[in-house]
C-alpha positions as CSV (number, residue, x, y, z in Angstrom):
1,M,0.0,0.0,0.0
2,S,1.4,3.4,-0.9
3,P,0.1,6.7,0.4
4,I,-1.1,9.4,-2.0
5,K,-1.7,12.8,-0.6
6,N,-5.2,14.0,-1.1
7,S,-7.9,16.1,0.6
8,I,-10.8,15.2,2.8
9,L,-13.5,18.0,2.6
10,S,-16.0,16.8,5.0
11,G,-17.4,17.1,8.5
12,G,-16.8,13.5,9.2
13,E,-14.4,10.6,8.4
14,P,-13.4,9.5,4.9
15,I,-15.6,6.8,3.3
16,P,-13.5,3.7,2.3
17,R,-13.6,2.7,-1.4
18,S,-13.9,-0.8,-2.5
19,G,-12.3,-0.7,-5.9
20,T,-10.4,1.5,-8.4
21,P,-10.0,1.6,-12.1
22,E,-7.0,-0.3,-13.5
23,K,-4.8,0.0,-16.6
24,S,-3.2,-3.0,-18.3
25,F,0.3,-3.1,-19.8
26,S,1.9,-5.8,-22.0
27,R,5.3,-5.5,-20.2
28,E,6.3,-5.1,-16.7
29,S,4.7,-2.0,-15.4
30,E,2.5,-0.7,-12.7
31,S,-1.1,0.4,-12.4
32,L,-2.0,3.2,-10.0
33,S,-5.5,4.5,-9.6
34,A,-6.0,8.2,-9.8
35,A,-6.1,10.0,-6.5
36,S,-9.6,10.7,-5.4
37,A,-10.9,12.7,-2.4
38,E,-13.9,11.5,-0.4
39,V,-16.5,13.8,1.2
40,D,-19.4,13.5,3.5
41,A,-22.1,11.7,1.5
42,S,-24.9,13.5,3.2
43,P,-26.7,16.4,1.4
44,K,-25.5,18.8,4.1
45,Y,-23.3,20.9,1.8
46,F,-25.7,20.7,-1.1
47,A,-28.4,22.3,1.1
48,I,-26.0,25.0,2.4
49,F,-24.8,26.0,-1.0
50,L,-28.3,25.8,-2.6
51,V,-29.7,28.2,0.0
52,L,-26.7,30.6,-0.1
53,L,-26.3,30.8,-3.9
54,T,-30.1,30.9,-4.6
55,G,-30.5,33.7,-2.0
56,V,-27.7,35.8,-3.4
57,A,-28.9,35.1,-7.0
58,L,-32.4,36.4,-6.1
59,W,-30.8,39.5,-4.5
60,W,-28.6,40.1,-7.6
61,S,-31.7,39.7,-9.8
62,A,-33.6,42.3,-7.9
63,Q,-30.7,44.7,-8.0
64,A,-30.0,44.1,-11.7
65,A,-33.7,44.8,-12.4
66,A,-33.6,48.0,-10.4
67,F,-30.5,49.1,-12.3
68,S,-32.1,48.3,-15.6
69,A,-35.2,50.4,-14.7
70,E,-33.1,53.3,-13.4
71,P,-29.4,53.0,-14.2
72,T,-27.0,54.8,-11.8
73,V,-23.4,54.4,-10.9
74,S,-24.3,53.5,-7.3
75,G,-26.7,50.9,-8.6
76,L,-23.9,49.4,-10.8
77,V,-21.5,49.3,-7.8
78,K,-24.2,47.5,-5.7
79,A,-24.7,44.9,-8.5
80,L,-20.9,44.4,-8.7
81,A,-20.7,43.9,-5.0
82,I,-23.5,41.3,-5.1
83,T,-21.8,39.6,-8.1
84,S,-18.6,39.4,-6.0
85,L,-20.4,37.7,-3.2
86,F,-22.1,35.2,-5.5
87,T,-18.8,34.4,-7.3
88,G,-16.9,34.0,-4.0
89,I,-19.5,31.5,-2.7
90,A,-19.6,29.7,-6.1
91,A,-15.8,29.3,-6.0
92,F,-16.2,26.7,-3.2
93,L,-19.0,24.7,-4.9
94,P,-16.9,22.0,-6.5
95,W,-14.9,21.6,-3.3
96,F,-17.9,20.9,-1.1
97,V,-20.6,19.5,-3.4
98,R,-19.1,16.6,-5.2
99,G,-22.2,14.9,-6.7
100,E,-22.8,16.0,-10.3
101,I,-26.5,15.9,-9.9
102,Y,-26.3,17.9,-6.7
103,G,-24.1,20.4,-8.5
104,M,-26.4,20.7,-11.5
105,L,-29.4,21.3,-9.2
106,V,-27.6,24.1,-7.5
107,M,-26.7,25.7,-10.8
108,L,-30.1,25.4,-12.3
109,I,-32.0,26.7,-9.3
110,S,-29.6,29.6,-8.5
111,G,-29.5,30.4,-12.2
112,I,-33.3,30.7,-12.3
113,G,-33.1,32.9,-9.2
114,A,-30.7,35.2,-11.2
115,I,-33.5,36.0,-13.7
116,A,-36.5,35.8,-11.3
117,F,-37.0,39.6,-11.1
118,M,-36.1,40.4,-14.7
119,S,-39.5,39.9,-16.3
120,A,-39.1,43.3,-18.0
121,S,-36.0,42.0,-19.8
122,Y,-37.3,38.6,-20.8
123,S,-36.4,37.7,-24.4
124,G,-35.0,34.9,-26.5
125,W,-31.5,36.5,-26.1
126,L,-31.8,36.4,-22.3
127,F,-32.9,32.8,-22.2
128,F,-30.1,31.8,-24.6
129,G,-27.6,33.6,-22.4
130,F,-29.0,31.8,-19.4
131,V,-28.6,28.4,-21.0
132,L,-25.0,29.3,-22.0
133,M,-24.2,30.4,-18.5
134,V,-25.4,27.1,-17.0
135,I,-23.6,25.1,-19.6
136,F,-20.3,26.9,-19.0
137,W,-20.8,26.6,-15.2
138,Y,-21.4,22.9,-15.5
139,M,-18.3,22.5,-17.6
140,A,-16.3,24.4,-15.0
141,F,-17.7,22.3,-12.2
142,N,-17.0,19.0,-13.9
143,R,-13.4,20.1,-14.8
144,A,-12.7,21.2,-11.2
145,H,-14.4,18.0,-9.9
146,R,-12.2,15.8,-12.0
147,A,-9.1,17.8,-11.1
148,I,-9.8,17.5,-7.3
149,H,-10.2,13.7,-7.7
150,E,-7.1,13.2,-9.9
151,Q,-4.5,15.5,-8.4
152,S,-2.2,13.8,-5.9
153,T,-1.4,17.1,-4.2
154,I,-4.2,19.6,-3.5
155,R,-3.8,22.8,-5.6
156,F,-6.6,25.0,-4.5
157,F,-5.5,28.2,-6.2
158,S,-4.8,26.8,-9.7
159,T,-7.9,24.6,-9.6
160,T,-10.2,27.4,-8.5
161,S,-8.6,29.8,-11.0
162,S,-9.4,27.5,-13.9
163,Y,-12.9,26.9,-12.6
164,L,-13.7,30.6,-12.2
165,K,-12.3,31.4,-15.6
166,T,-14.8,29.1,-17.3
167,F,-17.6,30.1,-15.0
168,L,-17.1,33.9,-15.5
169,T,-16.9,33.4,-19.3
170,G,-20.4,31.9,-19.1
171,F,-21.5,34.8,-16.9
172,A,-20.1,37.3,-19.4
173,L,-22.1,35.7,-22.2
174,F,-25.2,35.9,-20.1
175,L,-24.7,39.7,-19.4
176,A,-23.9,40.4,-23.0
177,L,-27.0,38.7,-24.3
178,L,-29.1,40.1,-21.5
179,Y,-28.4,43.7,-22.6
180,V,-28.4,42.9,-26.3
181,G,-31.9,41.5,-25.8
182,A,-32.9,44.6,-24.0
183,Y,-31.6,46.7,-26.9
184,V,-33.5,44.6,-29.5
185,K,-36.7,44.8,-27.4
186,A,-36.5,48.6,-26.9
187,G,-35.2,49.3,-30.4
188,N,-32.6,51.7,-29.1
189,I,-30.1,52.3,-26.3
190,S,-31.9,54.2,-23.5
191,L,-30.6,57.5,-22.4
192,P,-30.2,56.5,-18.7
193,V,-28.1,53.5,-19.7
194,Y,-26.0,55.5,-22.1
195,R,-25.5,58.2,-19.4
196,V,-24.1,55.6,-17.0
197,A,-21.7,54.4,-19.8
198,V,-20.5,58.0,-20.4
199,Q,-20.2,58.7,-16.7
200,A,-18.1,55.5,-16.2
201,S,-15.8,56.7,-19.1
202,T,-15.3,60.2,-17.5
203,P,-11.6,59.5,-16.7
204,I,-10.9,58.9,-20.4
205,F,-12.7,62.1,-21.5
206,E,-10.9,64.1,-18.8
207,G,-7.7,63.5,-20.7
208,F,-9.0,65.8,-23.5
209,I,-11.6,67.9,-21.6
210,P,-10.3,68.8,-18.1
211,D,-13.7,69.6,-16.4
212,F,-15.7,66.9,-18.3
213,H,-18.9,65.6,-16.9
214,P,-21.9,63.8,-18.6
215,D,-24.1,67.0,-18.7
216,I,-21.4,69.4,-20.0
217,S,-22.7,71.5,-23.0
218,I,-21.1,71.1,-26.4
219,E,-19.8,74.6,-26.4
220,H,-18.3,74.2,-22.9
221,A,-16.6,71.0,-23.9
222,I,-15.1,72.5,-27.1
223,E,-14.0,75.5,-25.1
224,S,-12.4,73.4,-22.3
225,G,-10.5,71.3,-24.9
226,A,-9.4,74.4,-26.8
227,I,-8.0,76.1,-23.7
228,K,-6.0,73.0,-22.7
229,S,-4.5,72.8,-26.2
230,L,-3.8,76.6,-26.5
231,E,-2.1,76.6,-23.1
232,K,0.8,74.7,-24.7
233,V,1.2,77.3,-27.5
234,D,3.7,80.0,-26.4
235,E,2.4,82.6,-28.9
236,F,-1.1,82.3,-27.4
237,Q,0.3,83.4,-24.0
238,L,1.5,86.7,-25.5
239,F,-2.1,87.7,-26.5
240,S,-4.1,90.0,-24.2
241,E,-6.9,88.5,-22.2
242,S,-9.5,89.9,-24.6
243,E,-7.7,88.5,-27.6
244,Q,-7.4,85.1,-26.0
245,Q,-11.1,85.1,-25.3
246,A,-11.9,86.2,-28.9
247,A,-9.7,83.4,-30.3
248,I,-11.4,80.8,-28.0
249,S,-14.9,82.0,-29.0
250,Q,-13.9,81.7,-32.7
251,I,-12.7,78.1,-32.1
252,V,-15.9,77.2,-30.3
253,H,-18.1,78.7,-33.1
254,E,-16.1,76.9,-35.8
255,G,-16.0,73.7,-33.8
256,R,-19.7,73.6,-33.4
257,L,-20.3,74.1,-37.2
258,K,-17.7,71.4,-38.1
259,I,-19.3,68.9,-35.7
260,A,-22.8,69.5,-37.1
261,E,-21.5,69.3,-40.7
262,A,-19.5,66.1,-40.0
263,T,-22.4,64.3,-38.3
264,K,-25.1,65.8,-40.5
265,S,-27.1,66.4,-37.3
266,P,-27.8,69.9,-35.9
267,I,-26.7,70.7,-32.4
268,L,-29.8,71.9,-30.4
269,Q,-29.6,74.7,-27.9
270,D,-30.0,72.5,-24.9
271,D,-27.8,69.6,-26.2
272,T,-25.1,68.2,-23.9
273,V,-22.3,65.9,-24.9
274,T,-24.4,63.0,-23.6
275,T,-27.7,63.9,-25.2
276,Y,-26.1,64.8,-28.5
277,S,-23.9,61.7,-28.8
278,H,-26.7,59.5,-27.6
279,R,-28.9,60.8,-30.5
280,L,-26.1,60.2,-33.0
281,V,-25.4,56.7,-31.8
282,N,-29.1,55.7,-31.9
283,D,-29.6,57.2,-35.3
284,Y,-26.5,55.4,-36.7
285,L,-27.5,52.1,-35.2
286,S,-31.1,52.5,-36.4
287,K,-29.9,53.0,-40.0
288,L,-27.7,49.9,-39.8
289,R,-30.4,47.8,-38.2
290,E,-32.9,48.7,-40.9
291,G,-30.4,47.5,-43.6
292,E,-29.6,44.0,-44.7
293,F,-27.0,43.6,-42.0
294,G,-29.4,44.1,-39.1
295,F,-28.8,40.7,-37.5
296,A,-25.1,40.9,-38.0
297,L,-25.1,44.3,-36.2
298,T,-26.9,42.8,-33.2
299,L,-24.5,39.9,-33.2
300,M,-21.5,42.2,-33.4
301,M,-22.9,44.2,-30.4
302,A,-23.2,41.0,-28.4
303,I,-19.6,40.1,-29.2
304,V,-18.3,43.6,-28.3
305,L,-20.3,43.6,-25.1
306,F,-19.0,40.1,-24.2
307,L,-15.4,41.1,-24.8
308,L,-15.7,44.2,-22.7
309,V,-17.4,42.4,-19.8
310,R,-14.9,39.5,-20.0
311,A,-12.0,42.0,-20.0
312,G,-13.4,43.6,-16.8
313,L,-14.0,40.2,-15.2
314,F,-10.3,39.3,-15.7
315,F,-9.2,41.6,-12.9
316,F,-12.4,40.8,-11.0
317,R,-11.5,37.1,-11.1
318,W,-8.0,37.6,-9.5
319,L,-9.6,39.7,-6.7
320,I,-12.0,36.8,-6.0
321,L,-9.2,34.3,-6.1
322,V,-7.2,36.2,-3.5
323,V,-10.2,36.4,-1.1
324,A,-11.1,32.7,-1.8
325,Q,-7.5,31.7,-0.9
326,I,-7.7,33.5,2.4
327,V,-11.1,31.9,3.2
328,Y,-9.6,28.5,2.3
329,S,-6.7,29.0,4.7
330,L,-9.2,29.9,7.4
331,L,-11.2,26.8,6.7
332,L,-8.0,24.7,7.0
333,A,-7.1,26.5,10.2
334,T,-10.5,25.8,11.8
335,Q,-10.5,22.2,10.4
336,V,-13.7,22.6,8.4
337,I,-11.4,21.3,5.6
338,T,-8.6,18.8,6.4
339,I,-5.9,17.4,4.2
340,E,-5.0,13.8,4.8
341,N,-3.2,10.9,3.1
342,E,-5.2,8.2,1.4
343,Q,-4.0,4.6,1.0
344,R,-4.4,3.2,-2.5
345,R,-3.9,-0.4,-3.8
346,K,-1.0,-0.7,-6.3
347,E,-0.7,-3.6,-8.7
348,I,2.1,-4.7,-11.0
349,I,2.4,-7.2,-13.8
350,I,5.0,-9.9,-13.4
351,L,6.3,-11.7,-16.6
352,K,7.7,-15.2,-16.0
């Protein structure tokens, strides 16, 4: 009997195994069964994770529905916080719930919880995204489940990292198709949603317009950008204050005319950067949608949204991993999780 290091993730003692898969060789060789961890066979952890994940999923669904109805940056932050909580709990699912049927039930029920309060956003795109999310989550669960059984030394961080990468890919698909479905249903991008996107991009705009904010007027934005550029011109500093103001006013007037000419859309008196660009984006998308490439446009929007969300979740995943590793260490310290050695039968073929 040779010991193979493995983990026991259970509240009780390991359950003995009666047999293991074997491999045959034509010459002298050895057959060693894959390392496999044993857990408490009771549905205790299934019930715990079902309640936790479904409860957080329902909370996320309610917050996401509220954000869709009235988008705000604070609402987005709350949704991200709840997403972090859900992902952090889901990170431990394959370590505590080993049965594939139990795992699938948790995924399906908590997944349904995630769309429970989103009746206003129900569409074929949303349900397709839901199916993809569950499939990717199941793939991630099975891969992690297999790794936990096969690895001879427990590698929590790398196993959980691979699991979360696949799981969050499915979640990114779900979010992308959710909002593409909302766009198709409404026929345009709503101003509140567009405003949040502009507000989230403020740091980028501030590189060109120092005092940028979503409700800044077109004239003020042109003036602010012009002043920043002219400050670098030595000759401009030699002008008198009245001459400087006259030059800036001329730039603002010409800039306004050039923008209207380039976009073929007049700038209204009350237009801000957000309202004007929102009108332009929707007009452009409407023309494309009415053409022969309407479906291709929608599909392209889904791909772009998916890539953007997935890029954001890349950093999000590493944050969750660090927190999960800390929680895992605490679980080890409190002996909720223990690591022990398993004895496995070893057979060899003898040729006479």
